[in-house]
C-alpha positions, 0 to 999 in steps of 0.5 A: 909731256915730252917735247923733243927736238932733232935736225933733219939735214938735206942738200937743201938745208936744215929742219927742226923736227919737233915731237909732242906727246901727251897732253898739251896743256898749260903745264905742258906749254912751257916745255913746248915753247922752249923747245920752239924757241930753242930751235928758232934760236939756233937758226932753224927757221923752217920747223915741223912739229910732230903731233901725232903724239898728242892727245889734246891741245889747250889754247896756250899751247896753240898760242905757242904754236902761233907765237912760233909760226909768226917768228918763223915767217919773220925770218923767212921760214915756216912752220909746218904741222903733222900728224894731227889726230882727229880730235886735234885737228878738229879744234884747229879746224874749229878756231880756223887755225887750218887756214894759218898752219900748213898741215900734213898727214906725215913728216915726209909730206911736211918736209916736202912742203919745206924744202924747195924742189931740186931742179932735175939735171 
């Protein structure tokens, strides 16, 4: 399961964007945790995790996301999920994580949720 990370930069600051693909099972969780921790350690407290390519999510990967969400919030940031397929979204809804995480359909919507609106001049 490849997990890739990039940085989105704007006038309002940097946002870490992680893409996770395939099965987010127990074998894939260490890679997910590693990329989430690397983003947070680099000072990116505003994160988007794009799960559009994820076909399955296990409890261990859910715990990894929750841990990163907690660490981001503790540092004044946030973690937003995007692109959840119906099956993955169903898991989040079933366990109530749709009330914990901010979930948006697209990366653009997630970015808007993370970055403060700039006042009109």
